C-alpha positions as CSV (number, residue, x, y, z in Angstrom):
1,M,16.3,-5.9,-125.2
2,V,18.8,-7.0,-122.6
3,N,16.4,-9.4,-120.8
4,L,15.7,-10.4,-124.2
5,L,18.4,-11.4,-124.3
6,L,19.2,-12.7,-121.6
7,G,16.6,-14.7,-121.4
8,A,17.1,-16.6,-124.5
9,G,20.5,-17.4,-123.0
10,A,23.0,-14.8,-123.9
11,N,26.0,-15.6,-121.6
12,V,26.4,-12.5,-119.4
13,N,29.8,-13.8,-118.6
14,A,31.0,-13.1,-122.4
15,A,33.6,-10.7,-123.3
16,D,34.4,-9.0,-126.5
17,N,38.2,-9.1,-128.2
18,Y,39.6,-6.6,-125.7
19,G,38.3,-8.8,-122.6
20,E,35.5,-6.3,-121.6
21,T,31.8,-7.6,-120.7
22,A,28.7,-6.0,-120.5
23,L,28.9,-5.5,-116.6
24,Y,32.1,-3.3,-117.8
25,W,31.1,-1.2,-120.3
26,A,27.7,-0.7,-118.0
27,A,29.8,0.5,-115.3
28,C,31.9,2.6,-117.8
29,H,28.9,4.4,-119.1
30,N,27.7,4.9,-115.1
31,N,24.0,2.8,-116.0
32,L,23.3,1.9,-112.6
33,E,20.3,0.0,-113.7
34,M,22.0,-2.5,-115.8
35,V,24.8,-3.4,-113.3
36,H,21.4,-4.1,-111.1
37,V,20.4,-6.3,-113.9
38,L,23.4,-8.2,-114.8
39,L,24.4,-9.0,-111.2
40,A,21.1,-9.9,-110.5
41,V,21.6,-12.8,-113.5
42,D,21.5,-16.7,-112.5
43,G,25.1,-18.0,-113.7
44,I,27.0,-14.5,-113.5
45,E,30.6,-15.9,-112.5
46,Y,32.2,-14.2,-109.6
47,E,35.8,-14.5,-111.0
48,M,34.1,-12.2,-114.1
49,V,33.1,-9.7,-111.7
50,I,36.5,-9.1,-109.7
51,N,38.4,-8.9,-113.2
52,T,35.3,-6.0,-114.0
53,L,36.2,-4.5,-110.6
54,I,40.6,-4.7,-111.9
55,R,39.9,-3.3,-114.9
56,L,37.5,-0.4,-113.6
57,E,40.4,0.4,-111.5
58,R,42.7,0.3,-114.2
59,T,40.9,2.9,-116.1
60,E,40.0,4.7,-112.9
61,V,36.1,4.3,-113.6
62,N,34.6,5.8,-110.0
63,N,31.2,6.1,-110.0
64,R,28.0,4.7,-108.4
65,S,28.1,1.8,-110.6
66,R,31.4,0.5,-109.7
67,A,30.8,1.3,-105.5
68,C,27.4,-1.2,-106.9
69,I,29.7,-4.1,-108.0
70,Q,32.0,-3.5,-105.2
71,E,29.1,-4.2,-102.7
72,W,28.0,-7.3,-104.9
73,V,31.4,-8.7,-104.4
74,D,31.7,-7.3,-100.6
75,S,28.2,-9.5,-100.0
76,F,29.6,-12.5,-101.9
77,D,31.9,-12.9,-99.8
78,K,30.4,-12.7,-96.5
79,V,28.5,-15.5,-97.6
80,L,31.5,-17.3,-98.4
81,L,33.0,-16.9,-95.4
82,K,30.1,-18.0,-92.8
């Protein structure tokens, strides 16, 4: 379903009324597969991913999904530093 929505042009960076994104909710529910899908979408915004990590830290979510997001940020940072 998510791939269908993304294929139809859904905005991966969109947030709900509370500022939470699909990436945030996927991580909160430790849906690692969905986290991978969302991080692989062209057009995902670095700032949104960073904000997601900050929100996850505030809610004390600490799971494999959060670690995956942190790895994505770290690899992105390495590319920027080259």
